[in-house]
Each structure stands twice: as C-alpha cells, then as structure tokens.
C-alpha positions as CSV (number, residue, x, y, z in Angstrom):
1,X,-38.8,-21.4,-56.6
2,X,-36.8,-18.1,-56.5
3,X,-39.7,-16.4,-54.8
4,X,-39.8,-19.1,-52.0
5,X,-36.1,-18.7,-51.5
6,X,-36.4,-14.9,-51.2
7,X,-39.2,-15.3,-48.6
8,X,-37.1,-17.8,-46.7
9,X,-34.1,-15.4,-46.6
10,X,-36.3,-12.5,-45.5
11,X,-38.0,-14.5,-42.7
12,X,-34.6,-15.8,-41.6
13,X,-33.2,-12.2,-41.5
14,X,-36.2,-10.9,-39.5
15,X,-36.0,-13.7,-36.9
16,X,-32.2,-13.3,-36.6
17,X,-32.6,-9.5,-36.2
18,X,-35.3,-9.9,-33.5
19,X,-33.2,-12.3,-31.6
20,X,-30.1,-10.1,-31.8
21,X,-31.9,-6.9,-30.8
22,X,-33.8,-8.5,-27.9
23,X,-30.5,-9.8,-26.5
24,X,-29.0,-6.2,-26.7
25,X,-31.7,-4.8,-24.4
26,X,-30.3,-3.8,-21.0
27,X,-31.9,-6.4,-18.7
28,X,-29.2,-6.5,-16.0
29,X,-26.3,-4.4,-14.9
30,X,-23.1,-5.4,-13.1
31,X,-22.1,-3.3,-10.1
32,X,-18.3,-3.4,-9.6
33,X,-16.1,-5.4,-9.9
34,X,-14.1,-4.3,-7.0
35,X,-10.6,-5.8,-6.8
36,X,-8.5,-5.8,-3.7
37,X,-4.9,-7.1,-3.4
38,X,-4.8,-8.2,0.2
39,X,-1.6,-9.9,1.4
40,X,-0.8,-12.3,-1.5
41,X,-4.4,-12.7,-2.6
42,X,-6.6,-11.2,-5.3
43,X,-10.1,-10.7,-3.8
44,X,-13.1,-9.8,-6.0
45,X,-16.5,-8.4,-5.0
46,X,-19.3,-7.7,-7.5
47,X,-23.1,-7.8,-7.7
48,X,-25.8,-7.5,-10.4
49,X,-29.1,-5.7,-10.5
50,X,-32.0,-7.1,-12.5
51,X,-34.7,-5.5,-14.6
52,X,-38.0,-5.4,-12.9
53,X,-39.6,-8.0,-15.1
54,X,-37.0,-10.7,-14.0
55,X,-37.6,-9.8,-10.3
56,X,-41.4,-10.2,-10.8
57,X,-40.8,-13.6,-12.5
58,X,-38.7,-14.8,-9.6
59,X,-41.2,-13.4,-7.1
60,X,-44.0,-15.3,-8.9
61,X,-42.2,-18.6,-8.6
62,X,-40.2,-18.9,-11.8
63,X,-36.8,-20.5,-11.0
64,X,-33.8,-18.6,-12.4
65,X,-30.2,-19.7,-12.9
66,X,-27.4,-17.2,-13.1
67,X,-23.8,-18.0,-14.1
68,X,-21.1,-15.8,-12.7
69,X,-17.7,-16.0,-14.5
70,X,-14.8,-14.2,-12.8
71,X,-11.8,-14.2,-15.2
72,X,-8.3,-12.8,-14.7
73,X,-6.6,-11.3,-17.8
74,X,-3.1,-10.1,-18.4
75,X,-2.7,-7.0,-20.6
76,X,-0.2,-7.1,-23.5
77,X,0.8,-4.1,-25.6
78,X,1.1,-5.7,-29.0
79,X,-1.0,-8.8,-28.5
80,X,-4.6,-9.6,-27.4
81,X,-5.2,-9.7,-23.7
82,X,-4.2,-13.1,-22.2
83,X,-6.7,-15.2,-20.2
84,X,-4.9,-16.3,-17.1
85,X,-7.4,-18.1,-14.9
86,X,-11.1,-18.0,-14.0
87,X,-13.7,-19.2,-11.5
88,X,-17.4,-19.8,-12.2
89,X,-20.2,-19.8,-9.7
90,X,-23.8,-20.9,-10.6
91,X,-26.6,-19.4,-8.5
92,X,-30.1,-20.8,-8.6
93,X,-33.1,-18.9,-7.1
94,X,-36.3,-20.6,-6.2
95,X,-39.3,-18.8,-4.7
96,X,-42.6,-20.4,-3.6
97,X,-45.1,-17.5,-3.1
98,X,-47.7,-19.7,-1.7
99,X,-45.5,-21.2,1.1
100,X,-43.4,-18.1,1.4
101,X,-40.2,-20.2,0.9
102,X,-37.1,-18.5,-0.5
103,X,-34.3,-20.8,-1.4
104,X,-31.0,-20.1,-3.2
105,X,-28.2,-22.4,-4.1
106,X,-24.6,-21.7,-5.1
107,X,-22.3,-24.1,-6.8
108,X,-18.6,-23.3,-7.6
109,X,-17.7,-26.7,-9.2
110,X,-16.8,-28.4,-5.9
111,X,-19.0,-27.0,-3.2
112,X,-22.8,-26.8,-3.2
113,X,-24.4,-24.4,-0.7
114,X,-28.1,-24.2,-0.2
115,X,-29.6,-21.4,1.9
116,X,-33.2,-20.7,3.0
117,X,-34.2,-17.1,3.6
118,X,-36.9,-15.4,5.6
119,X,-37.4,-12.7,3.0
120,X,-37.3,-12.3,-0.7
121,X,-35.0,-9.3,-0.5
122,X,-32.4,-11.0,1.6
123,X,-32.4,-14.0,-0.8
124,X,-32.0,-11.7,-3.8
125,X,-29.2,-9.8,-2.1
126,X,-27.2,-13.0,-1.4
127,X,-27.9,-14.7,-4.7
128,X,-27.0,-11.7,-6.9
129,X,-23.7,-10.7,-5.2
130,X,-20.3,-12.2,-4.7
131,X,-18.4,-10.8,-1.7
132,X,-14.7,-11.0,-1.2
133,X,-14.1,-14.0,-3.4
134,X,-10.4,-15.2,-3.3
135,X,-9.5,-15.6,-6.9
136,X,-5.9,-16.6,-6.7
137,X,-2.5,-16.2,-5.0
138,X,-0.4,-13.4,-6.5
139,X,2.8,-15.4,-6.1
140,X,1.6,-17.8,-8.8
141,X,1.2,-15.1,-11.4
142,X,3.7,-13.3,-13.8
143,X,4.3,-9.7,-13.1
144,X,2.5,-7.2,-15.3
145,X,-0.8,-5.3,-15.8
146,X,-4.0,-7.3,-15.2
147,X,-7.7,-6.8,-15.0
148,X,-10.8,-8.8,-13.9
149,X,-13.7,-9.5,-16.3
150,X,-17.1,-10.3,-14.8
151,X,-19.6,-12.1,-17.1
152,X,-23.1,-12.9,-15.9
153,X,-25.6,-14.9,-17.9
154,X,-29.1,-16.1,-17.2
155,X,-30.2,-19.3,-18.8
156,X,-33.7,-19.7,-20.3
157,X,-35.3,-22.4,-18.2
158,X,-38.3,-23.2,-20.3
159,X,-36.6,-24.2,-23.6
160,X,-35.9,-27.9,-24.1
161,X,-32.2,-28.6,-25.0
162,X,-33.2,-30.1,-28.3
163,X,-34.5,-26.7,-29.5
164,X,-30.9,-25.3,-29.5
165,X,-29.8,-28.0,-31.9
166,X,-32.4,-27.3,-34.5
167,X,-32.5,-23.5,-34.2
168,X,-28.8,-22.5,-33.9
169,X,-29.6,-18.8,-34.1
170,X,-31.9,-19.0,-31.1
171,X,-30.2,-17.9,-27.9
172,X,-30.2,-20.2,-24.9
173,X,-29.6,-17.1,-22.6
174,X,-32.1,-14.5,-21.4
175,X,-29.2,-12.1,-21.1
176,X,-25.4,-12.0,-21.0
177,X,-23.6,-8.9,-19.5
178,X,-19.9,-8.2,-19.1
179,X,-17.9,-5.7,-17.3
180,X,-14.1,-5.2,-16.8
181,X,-12.4,-3.8,-13.7
182,X,-9.7,-1.1,-13.7
183,X,-6.2,-2.3,-14.5
184,X,-3.9,-3.2,-11.6
185,X,-0.3,-4.1,-11.4
186,X,1.1,-7.4,-10.0
187,X,4.8,-7.6,-9.3
188,X,7.6,-5.1,-9.8
189,X,7.6,-2.3,-12.4
190,X,10.0,-3.1,-15.3
C-alpha cells in the first residue's frame, strides 16, 4: 500500500513538473506595449510574435485563438498595484491551405469583425497586433502613476472541456505571456 502511494506521488510530481516546465518555454513574445496620451484618451498599441511551430500549425490549417487582455493599473507605494480597468479582445485565425483562404476574426465583447485576407502574412500581421486601441478617457481616472499590462494567451483547441475538470493540473493554454509598459502619470503632480 505504501509503495503504491509513493509511486502515485512520484508520477504526480513528474507530470506536474513536465506541465510546469513546458509552459515556461518561450513560445511567444510581446512587442510593446506603446502607450500614448492623446487629448484625453489613453491609446495602446502592441503586437506579439510567435514561435515557428505555432506559425507552421496555423499555416497547415490548425485554428488558433488568442486572447489579448489590456489592463490599466495604478501604482501605490505601500500597497499592491490597483487594477483600474481592462479590455479584452479575442482573435481567431483560420487558414485553409487547400483553398488558400485566410480568415481572422476579432471580438471585443460587443463587436465581431471578420476579415478575409489575400496572404497569410497580412492575416498574421492583423491578427497578432492591436493598433491605437482607445482604452479609456483620462478624465474618468484618479491622478497618479499608472501602467498598462498586456497579457496574451493561446487556448488549446483540441482538448475537450471535460478534461480540465478531471485533470486540474493540466493547463488549458498553450502559452500565457505578460508584459508591462513603462509608468506614466495622469493628472497633476502632488
């Protein structure tokens, strides 16, 4: 009985370690984020570059879904950084190599945009970048030091949702990457 329990713990540790280390591998990199205060608006631009294996999968017809999370945080001296607001955008990429069809969709929670492209490269450029997104109006925010955190995740498309309920240690994401912008000030200096 004790031997079976030891084997179970060793196997659980090995599986957990493999899952943890595989998610630490650099499979994507965020470029930016670039933050611009124009007029009374905070505008954000960012993009992501993928590892070659993901680009090959997409080119071979495997559909991919990327979640972009653009979050505004306020910096506090003695407290943890405060989440102020955020926007999320889901981009889906479909490629049919036989028909040479390149389709990408973008959904921000209220608006669904579907675009068809003539080339794979133009589809990837559009789907993996966010340009000049209006995050919020500065007048609605408290003054202070802020920063933008970009989080991008890629969902695993071939796992049934039931698997996550039985194997809680198994990740539902192919990768998750985060990157923070430089600090910027909103409002007067105190």
